[in-house]
C-alpha positions in Angstrom: -0.8 -73.5 39.8 2.6 -70.9 39.2 6.1 -72.3 40.5 9.1 -70.4 41.3 12.6 -71.4 40.6 14.0 -68.7 39.8 13.4 -65.3 41.7 13.3 -63.3 38.1 11.1 -66.3 36.1 7.7 -67.8 36.9 6.5 -70.8 35.4 3.1 -71.0 34.7 1.0 -74.6 34.3 -1.8 -73.2 32.6 -2.2 -70.2 29.4 -4.8 -69.3 31.5 -2.4 -68.6 34.6 -0.6 -66.2 32.8 -1.4 -62.5 33.2 -3.0 -60.8 30.9 -0.7 -57.8 30.5 1.9 -60.3 30.0 0.4 -62.4 26.7 -0.5 -58.9 25.3 3.5 -58.3 25.5 4.1 -61.4 24.0 1.6 -61.2 21.1 2.8 -57.5 20.3 6.3 -58.3 20.1 5.4 -60.9 17.6 3.8 -58.7 15.9 5.7 -56.2 15.4 8.0 -58.2 14.7 6.4 -59.8 11.5 5.7 -56.2 10.8 9.2 -55.2 10.6 9.8 -58.3 8.6 7.2 -57.4 6.1 8.6 -53.9 5.5 12.1 -54.6 5.1 10.8 -57.2 2.7 8.7 -55.1 1.1 11.4 -52.3 1.1 14.1 -55.0 -0.6 11.7 -56.5 -3.3 10.4 -52.8 -4.0 13.5 -51.1 -5.0 14.7 -54.6 -6.8 11.5 -54.2 -8.8 11.9 -50.6 -9.5 15.1 -51.5 -10.9 14.2 -54.6 -12.7 11.2 -52.7 -14.6 12.9 -49.7 -15.3 15.9 -51.4 -17.1 13.4 -53.3 -19.1 11.1 -50.5 -19.6 14.1 -49.0 -21.7 15.2 -52.5 -23.2 11.4 -52.2 -24.2 11.6 -48.8 -25.7 14.9 -49.7 -27.8 13.0 -52.8 -28.7 10.1 -51.1 -29.8 12.3 -48.9 -31.8 14.5 -51.9 -33.6 11.0 -53.7 -34.4 9.3 -50.4 -36.0 12.6 -50.1 -38.2 12.2 -53.6 -39.3 9.1 -54.0 -40.2 9.6 -50.2 -42.2 12.0 -52.0 -43.7 9.9 -55.1 -44.6 7.1 -53.2 -45.6 9.1 -51.1 -48.1 9.9 -54.4 -49.8 7.1 -55.6 -49.9 5.9 -52.1 -51.8 8.8 -52.9 -54.2 7.4 -56.2 -54.3 3.6 -55.2 -55.3 5.1 -52.3 -57.9 6.8 -55.3 -59.7 3.9 -57.3 -60.0 1.7 -54.7 -61.0 4.1 -53.5 -63.5 4.4 -57.7 -64.6 0.5 -57.5 -65.0 -0.1 -54.4 -66.1 1.6 -55.6 -69.9 2.2 -58.8 -71.4 2.1 -61.7 -68.8 3.8 -64.2 -71.0 6.6 -61.8 -71.4 9.8 -63.5 -69.2 10.7 -60.5 -67.3 7.2 -60.4 -65.8 7.0 -64.1 -65.1 10.4 -63.7 -63.1 8.6 -61.0 -61.5 5.7 -63.2 -60.9 6.9 -66.5 -60.0 9.9 -64.7 -57.8 9.3 -65.3 -54.4 6.9 -68.9 -54.9 10.4 -71.0 -54.0 10.6 -68.7 -50.8 6.8 -70.0 -49.5 
């Protein structure tokens, strides 16, 4: 049953009484609004994520270069230590310089 209080509006008592084209317009408008919000959110978050990852990737490259340099420095120190230990072991192990080379890293552990 319908009532018409105003000439431009009609109130319906049940959903089934609403004409099908009006229901379609309401659902279509709601779907379009949701779609527009999704597109806007995707655009905003997409540009934010692209900027964030681009800066993060550059920072990662710098960090990788710094870590590689640090690792090379550590490797060189280890090579020197190994060379010193090999020299100490090649000679008299009880010699004071050999004992110093063999025990110099024991306190650092």
